[in-house]
N, C-alpha and C positions, 0 to 999 in steps of 0.2 A: 671439529664441531663446536669447540667451546666459543670460538669467535661468533658462530652463528647464534648460539644460545644467548650470548650477551646482547646481541643487537637486533635479533629477528623482530621482537615486538616493536622496538623503537622504529625500525625501518618500515615496518608495516604501516605505521602511522604517517610515514613521510610520502606515501605513494598515491594517496586518494585523488580521484578526479571528482569534479563538481557533480557529476551524475551518479556517483556511487561511493560517497564518503563512507557509508556504513561498512563497506567491506574493508576499510582501512582504519576503522575506528580504534581508539586508544585501547591497546592491550598492554598490561603491565610488562615493561621490558624486563626480560629475563637476564639475570646476572650470570656470570660464569660460575658454574657449580664446582669447578675444579681449577686449580692453578697449576701451571707447568711445574713438573716435579723439580726442575732445575732451579726454581726460585725458592724452594723450601715450603714448609707448612707451618704457619702460625697456629693453625688449629690444633696442633699436637700439644700446645701448652695449656696450662690450667685456664679455665674460663674466668673472665673478670666478674667479680662478685658484686660490684657496686659502680655507680656513676663516678665516684671519686677514683676508683681503681682504673676505670676507663680513661678518664682525663689524664691521670698520671702516666698510664701506658702510652697514650698518644703523644703526650709532651715529651716523653723519653725518646720516642722514635724520631720526633721532629728535631730534638737536640742532636741526635746522632747524625741526622742528614745534614744539619747545619755545620757540624764540626768535622764531617768526613768527606769533604769535597776535594779529594786528591786521588792520585793514582797509586798511592801506597796500598799494598795488598790488603792490610788490615782495615783501612778506611773503605776500600771498595767492598770488602766482605760485609762490613757493618752496614754500609749504605744499601747493599743488596738485601740484607736481612730486614732492615728497617722498611724498605718499600714493600717487601713480602708481608710484613706484619700489618702495615697500613692497608694493603690491598685486601687482605683477609678480613680486616675489620670493615672495610668499605662495602663489602658484599652485603652487609646488613644495613638496609636503608635507614633504620632507626639510629644508626651510629654515624651516618655520613655527616650530619650537622656538627656533631661533636668534633670530628676530625677537622672540618673546615674552621670551626671556631677556635681550635687550638693552634691555628696558623700553619697547617700542613701544606697549603697550596703553594706558597712561594718556595718552600723548601723542595717540594716535589718538582716544581717547574725548573728550579736551578739544576737538578739532576737529569733533566732531559738532554743536557749537553755533557759531553765528556769533559772532565777536568783537564787543565793544561798539563803537558808532559812534565815529569819530575826533573828531567835534564834537558836542556836545549838540544834539539836535533835528535832526540830519542824517538825512534820509530819502531822499536822492537815490540814484541807481544805485551799487551797491557792486561793486568788482572781483571777478570770479569768483564771483558770488553762487550759492550752492547747490553749486558744483563741489568745494570742499574738503570739505564735509560728505559729499557723495556719495562721494568717494575714500576718506574715512575709514570710512564705513559698509561700503563694499566690502571694504577691507582687513580690518576686524574680522570681517566675515562669513566671509572665507577662513580667518582664524586660528581661528574657532570650529568649523571642520571637525573639529578634534581635540577630543574630549569633555573632555580634561583642562584645556582652556583656557576652556571655556564659563563656569564659575563665576567664574574670574579676571576675565573681561571684564565680567560682571555686577557683581561686587564693585567694579570700577573705576568703576561708575556709568554704564554704557552704556545701560541700558534707558530711563530717562526721556528723554534726548535723542533716542533712536531713535523712541520714541512721538511726540515732538514733530515729528520729521521726517515721520511719516506724515500729519500734519495741515497740512503746510506749504502745500498747495494752497489752503487756506481763505483765506489772506491774500495769495496771489499769483496772477497770471494763469497759466493753464495754459501751460506751455512745455516744450520738451525737457529743459531743465535741471531743472525742478520734477519732471517725470515721472521723470527719472533718479534724483534723490535719494530720492524716495519708494520707488521700486523697490528701490534698494540697502538702504534701511532695512528694508523688508519681508523681503528676502533674509537680512539679518543676523539679524533676529528668528527666522526659520525655522531658521537654523543654530544659534543659541544655544539654542533650546528643543528641539532634536532629542534625543529619548529622555532628556529631563531634566525629570522631572515638577515639580520645585521651580521651575525657570525658567519653565515653562509657567504656573504659578500666579502667579509674579511679573509676567509680562506682563499677565495679567488685572488684577491689583491696581494696576499702573501705568496702567491705562486703555487698553491696546493693542487690545482686541478691537473696540470701537465704530468707531474709524477704519478698521480693516482691513475691516469689513463695509461701511462707506461707500464704500471704494475699489473694491469689486466693481463699482461702476457708473461708475468713472472712465473718461474718454474713451480713454485710451491702453490698448490691450489688454495691453501688457506689464505695466503696473501692475495690471490686473485679475488676471493670472496670478500675479504675485508676491503680492498680497493673499490670493488663494485658497490659494496654497501655504502661507502662513503660518497661515492658519486651519485648514488640513488638519493641520498639525503640532500646533497648540495644541489641537485637538479630540481627538487620539488619546489614549484612556485618561485622560481628565480630564473628569469629569462636570460640574464647575462651569463649565469653559470651554464645554462643549457647550451647556449651558443658556443661558449668556449669548449665545452666537452665535445661537441660535434666538430669544431674547428681543429681540435687535437686528434681528429681521426679515430675516435673511439668506436664509431658505429661498426666497422668491419669486425673488430674483435668482439664486441658485444654480441653480434649476430652469430659469430662462431661459438661463443659461449652458450648460446641457446641450445646448441646441439650436444653440449657436453653430457657425458654419462653421470657426472657428479651432480646430483639433484640440487645441492646447495648453490653450485655455481650457476646453473640455468635459472634458478629461482632469483638470485640477485641480478642476473643479466636482464631478465624480463622486467624486473622492477625498475632498473635504470631506464630502459627503453620506454616503459610506461610513463615515467615522470618526464622524460624528455618530450614525448609527443603530446602530453596533456596540455591543452590550450595553445599548441604551437603547430598550426597547420603546415608551415613550411618544413619543420623538422619531421613531421609525420610523413610528408612526401618523400623526404630524403631517406627516412628509415625504410619505407616501402620499396623505394628504388634500389636500396642496398640489399634487398632480398630477405627482409625479415618475416614476410608473411607465412611462408611454408614452415619454417622452424617453429614459429609461434603456434601455428595449428598443430604441429607435432607435439607440443607440450600439453595439449589437452588430453593426451593419453599417458601423461607422466604418472608414475607411481606416487609422486610427491604432490599431495593435495594443494599445498601453497603455490606451487608452480602452475598447476592447472587453474587455480583461481586467478593468478596474475595474467595468465595467457588469455583467459576468457575476458577479463577486463580489457586487456590490450586489444583484442579483436573488436570489442565493442567501440573502442576509441578509433580503431582503424575504420570501422564501418561508418563512422560519422563523416568520413572524408568525402566520398561521392558514391553515386550509384554503382559505378563499375566495380569499386572496391568491395561493396556488399556482395555483388554477384560473384566476384573472384573468391571470396571467403567461403561462400557455399560450394562453389564448384570444386574447391580444393579439399573438401571433405570435413569441414568444421561442424556441420550440423549434428551428425550422429553422436560424436563424443560430447557435444554441448547438452544434447538431450539426456544422455546417460547421466551427466552431472546433475540434472534436475532431480534425480532419484537419490542423490547422495544424502547421508545424514548430516553432512557439514552444511550449516545454514549459509556460510559465506560463499561456499562453492555454488550452492544453488542460486544465490543472489547474483553472482557474477555471470553465471550461465544464462540466467533469465535476462540479465542486462544485455549480453551480447546478442541473444536471440531477438530481443526487442528491437535493437538497432537493425539487425538483418531483416526483420519482418516488415520494416517500413519500405522495402523495395518490392514492387509488384512481382518481379521475376522470381523472388525467393519464397513468397507466401505459400503457394500450393505445396512446394517441396518440403517446407518446414512442417506443415500440417501433415503431409503424407508420411513423414518420418516419426509420427506419433508424438508430437510435442503438445497437442492440445490438452490431453488429460492431466499430465504432470503440471502444466502451467495452471490449469484450473485448481488443482490441488493446492498450489502455493498461495491462492487467494485466501485460503483458510489460515495462513500463517499470521502470527502476532508481530512479526518483524515488519516494520513500516516500509523499509527499502525493498525487502524481498517481495512483499505484496505488490508494491507499486511497479516493480520491474516486470513481474508476471502479468499485471493488468496491461502494461504498455505493450508487451509482446503479443498478447491476445488481441489488443486493439489493431495492431498491424495485420494479424492473420485474418481478422474480421473484414478486412478490406477486399478480400478475394472471394468472389461469388462461390467458387468451388469449395470454400471452407465453411460457408454458412450452415449448410445442412449438417456437416460434421460437428460443428459447435452446438447446434441444437440437439442432435442425436444423443450426445453424451451428457446432456443436461446443463449446458453452459449458461443458458439464460437464467435458469433457477439459481445457479451459482452466483451470477452477477447480481441478482436481486437479493439473495439471502445473505451475501457475504457481509461480515462485520469489517467494513473498510475503514482503516485507521485514519488516514490523512485525507484532507480535502482534495489535493491533486489526484489521488487515486480515485476518489468518488467521481470526480469530474471526468477522468479517463474512462471509467466504466459507463458513465451516462452517455458519453460520446460513442462508446462502442455499441450500446443498445440502439442509439439513434442511427449508427451506420448499418446495423443489422436490419433495422426497420426499413431503411431505404432500399434494401436489397430483396425484400420479400415480394417478389413479383416475377412474372415470366417463368423462365426455366427453374429458377430457385424455388418458387412456390410450387410448381409442378412436381419437383423433386420431393419436397416436403409432403405434399398431398399423397404422393406415392408411398412414402414411408408411413404416413398415418393410416393408409389403407391396408398395407401388407406386412408392415414391420412387426416386431415382437411387442407384446403389450406395453412394456415399459417405454419403448421407443415411441409408440403411438401416443401415449400419454404426454410424453415430454414435448412432442411436436404440437399437440393441441394446446398445451399450456403456453408454449412459446409463441404460437401464432395468435393466441388471445391478446398477447401484449404487443406484438409486433406488426400484425397484418393491417392492411388498409380497411376502412369501413366498407369500401366497395367490394371487398372480397369476403366479408364475414358470412354472408348467406351461403356462398359456395363452400367455405371451409366447415362451418359449424352446422349447417343444415344438410346440404347436399352430400358432404363427406363425413357427416356424423360426428364432427368434432364436439358438439355440445353434449352428446351422450357420454363421451369420454370424460369431459369435465365434471359432469353430474355423477358419474361413477366414482370419481375421486372424492367428490363432496360427501358422499355417503359412506366413504371408506372408514374403517376403524383406525386407520393410520392418521395421526394428527398432522403429520407433514404433508400428506396427500390432501387432507381437508384444507389446510392453510393455503397450499399452492392453488387449489381449485378456487377457493374464495377470492384470492388475489386476482386470478385470471378472469373470473366472471365479473368482478368489479371493473377491471380494466376493459373488458369486452363491452360492458354497458356504457362506460364512460366514453370510450373511443367512438362509439356509434351515436353518441349524443342521445343515449337512451335513458339517462338518469331521470327518475320520476320528476314530474313537474311539482312534486311536493317541495322541491328545493326553492321554489318561488311561489308567491300567491297566485292562485288561478286567475285567469282573465275574467272580466265581467261577462255574464251571459250574453247571448245574441240580442242586440238592441231591440226593444219593443216599447209599446206605449205603457208608461207607468203612471199611476194616479198621483204618486208623490207622497212625501212624508206626512203632509198635513191631513191626509185622508185615513191615516192609520187609526183604527178604532174611533172613527168620526161618524156620527149618525147621519150626517148630511148625505142625502141621496142613498143611504144604506138600504139594501134590499135583502140582507140576510144577517142574522144574529147567531153568534156561537156562544154557548154556555161553557165557560172555562173556570174550573174550580168554583162553580156556582155563580159566576159573574158574567154579565153580558159583554160580548165583544162584537162591535159593529164592523160589518165588512160589505164588500160590493162584488156581486156575483161575476160581473163581466171581467173584473181584474183577476179573480180566482180561476175562472174558466180558461183564461189565456195563460195561466202560470204552469199548469201541469195536467197530465192525463188523469191523475187521481181526482182533482176537483172537477174536471170535465165530466168524468163518469158520475160523480156525485150529483151534479146539477143537470146534467143533460142525458142521463141514462135512466135505468129502471129502479134506482135506489129510492128509498123512502125520503131521503133528504132533499129530493128534487123539488118538492113543493113546500117543504117545511120552512117555517120562518125562523125557528129557534132550533139550532143543531147542537147537540151536546157533544163535547170533546172530553172523553173520560180519562185519558191517559197522558195528557201533556200539561205541564205546569203553565200558569198564566205567563210568566216571563219568557218561557220558551216559545209559546204560541205567538206572543207579541213580536218576538224577534223574527219568527218565520214569516208572519204577515208583513212586517216591515221590509223583509227581503223581497217579498212578492211585489210590494208597492213601489220600491225604490231600485231594486236590482243589485243592491250591495248593502252589507252591514259589516261591523267589526265583530269577529267571533273570538272571544277569549276562552282560555282553556277550561274555566270553571263551567261553562255551559256547553262546550263543544260536543261532548258525548251525547247529551240529551237532545241537543239540536240536530245532531247527526241522525239520531233515531227518528225524530220528527220528519226530517228531510227525506229520509228513506221511505217512511210511511206514505208521505205525500208526493213522492217521485219528483222531488226538486233537485235535479242533478247538480245545478250550479251551487246551490246551498250545500249539498253534500261535499262538493269539492272544497268549499271554504272551510267546512268543519274538519274534513280530512287533513287539510293543510295545517290547521291549528293543532290538531291532535298529534300530527307527525312531529311537530316541534318538540314534543315531550317524550319521544321514544328514548328509552335508555336500556342499558344492559339488564336492569332488574325487571322492566315491564314489557319488553318487546314481545314476549310470549303472549301476554294478555292483549297487547295491541293487535297482534296478528289475529287472535280470536275475535276481536272486535271487528276487524276488517272483514272476516268471514261472515260474521253474524249479519252485517248490513250490506254485504256485497260492495264494500268500499275498496275498489280496485286500486285507486291511487294510494290509499293508506297501506294496502297489502304490499304494493310494490315497494313503498318506502320501508316497510318492515323487512322485506327480503333483502333489499340493498343494505340496510343497516346490519343485518345478520352476517352478510358476506363481508362487509367492511370491518366490522368489529370482532373478527374471528378470535384474535388473541385474547380479548377479554371474555368472550362468551364460551370459548372451548373449555374453560376450567369449571364451568357450571355443570352440576350433576345432570341437569335436564337437557344439556345441549344436543346429545344424539337424538333424543326424541323430537326436539324442535326441528332438527334438520329433516328428519323423516316426515314431519308434518308439512313443512314448506316445500318439500321437493317437487310434488306435482305442480304447485302453483309457480315455483321457480322455473320449471320446464316450460309451462304455458307462457309465462312472461317472456322468456328469451325467445321462444319460437315465434310468438307474435311480433316481438320487437325486431328480430333478425329478418323476418319476412317482409317487414315494412319497406316500401320503396325508399331509396336513398334521396334525401332532399337535395335539390339543386343548390350549389353553393353560390 
C-alpha cells in the first residue's frame, strides 16, 4: 500500500479528460508514510535542530555515497544507510530543496547501478544486492515530487539505470529485494514524468515502456500496481506513448486486471485504460473490442470509491464513441449503480457519475430508461452544488433527458422548471445549457405532453398541481393559455401562491404571472406612449384661448378663457352633456371652472384642439384628474403613461390608489405588473402582504380579461 500512497494523488492528476478535468484536479501527492523495515529508520535518530545541522547531515550522507561506491560490505552498508537517511529526510517537502542543493542527485543517480565486482569474474553473492539501488530510486522519486527537480534528475542520467532496474528480474530469481527495487524504479519514473511531456517521451526513447508492460504480469501485486501507475502517467496526453503501450499488447492484461480482487490493481488498470482512450478514438475501439466494457461496468459496484470514479469517467468516454456503445452500456446494467453514485457524499464520485449519465442521456434510446431509474431528482439536487464541473455535468444530463417527451411531465412534476430558474449557475456554459433545456421543454408542451400535464394539474396533489401551473406559465404557447389558465383553473393556482405566506411561493407566482403576461403580449401599453386618438377635425393650436369666433367663455382662477362649443362638443360626452343637455351651462356664456388650475385647464383645451400634448410628470396627476372629470380617455392615457414612468418601490402603493381613484386601468395594470416584476425588492417591505391583498381582485380581473382576449393573427 505504500507504493499507492506515494503516487495516488500524482497519478490522479495524470488521468483527466478534457470534459472532466475537475475529477482529476491536483491533489497533493501523498508520500510514503513508512519505509521498508529492511532499509532502516533514520527517524529513530535525534531530530535536526537547525538549518545548519540539516545541511551538515545531508552533506555527510552525500560524502558517504560518493566514497562508498564499491561492493565492499562496509561500503554497501554505509550506502544503504545513507540512502535511507536521505529518503526519510525527503519525505518532508520543506527539506527536498536542501537535499538537492547539497548535491545529492548525482550521488544518488550513481548508486542506481551496481558497482563493478571486486574481483574479475566474481559472480557470487553480493552484499545488500538490490538494496542500495532500491534506496536510491526511492529517494530520487521523492525528490521528483517537485516539478523543478524533474529535469535536473533526468539530466543527471537517471533514466537509463531506472529502466535497467525495471528489467532486473530477468536475470535474478524473484525475491522481495528484486520486487522492491523494481517497484521503486517504477515509482521514480512515475514521479519524474508527472506532467512533464518531454520526460514522458524520454522514457519511451530509453525503452521504458516494454518492461513496464511486461511487469503488469509480475507475481508481486505491488509491482503490478507500480508498473500500471507508471504506464498511466506515461499515457496521459502522449499519443506516441499510448500507441507503444497498445503495440506491446498491454490491453489484454489491463482488462484482466480490471477484474482483480485487489482494489489498488483495478484502480490503476482503469486509470491506464482511461488515459489510453482519451482523445484516441482508434484506441477506444480497440479497448472495446478487447472486452473492456463489462469489467468496467462491474467496477461501478466496487467498494473502492476511486475505482468507481475512474470507471464512471471511462464509461463516459466510451459513450462518446457512437450511439450503439451508449445503448450497450445501458443494456449491460450501468445505469442503476451510476444513479446510486449520485447520492454519494464524495463530490468527485457524483461528478463522474453525472458525466457518464450525461453522455448516455444524449441517445434517445436511453433517455426514458435513465429517467425511469429515478435519475431526475438527484440530478436536480446537484444543480445546487457550488462545484462548477459537478453542476455542469448534472445540467448536461438533464438536458439529454429533457429531449424525451415521456420525461417532460416527470421533470415538471418534481419541480424541475423552478430548479432551472432559481439555480445559482456558476459558469456561462451551464447557464447556456439550462437555457437550451428550457427551450427544449417549451417546444414539447403540446399534444399528449400538454394533455398529461393538464391531467396532473386537475387531479394531482396540491404541490404537483402548483408546480405544473408554474411551469406551464413559463413554457406554454400563447395559443394554449386560455385553455390552461381559464378552462383548467391554472390562474387560480397561481393566485393562491401569490397570496401565500411563503415567500418562495409568492416569488414563483410573481415570476410566472409576469411571464404569462409577457408571452401573451399582454404587457400594458404603458411601456410605450399611447397612440393618438381617433382622427377628427381639430381647430388647431392657434384657436386655443382665442376670442375669434369664440362662443363660450370659461372662468378659470378668475380669468376668462375663450373656447368654441363645437370643438368641445365633439371632444367628450361630458362637454356634450354640458352644452346639449339640461344643465344650466347650456345657455350660459361664462362658465366657472372652480377646481382646475389655469395651466391644467389650458393643457386640457390644447389637447382637445390639437389631439396631442406633451405631458410632464409635474402636471400629470392634476391633468389626469381633469381628464377623468371631463371623460377625455385619450388624455387620460397620456397622463397614465407619464405617471407610470415614475412608479417605484416606494410609491407603487400610492400609484395603485391613484389608479383606483380615477379608474385609470392602464396605470393600474402598470402597477400590477411592476409589483409582480419587482417582487424581490418589494417583499421586504412591511406593507407588502397588505398590498398583495389589495391588488389581488384587480390582478385576477386583469388576467382573466387578457387571457380571454382572442389571439391576434401573426
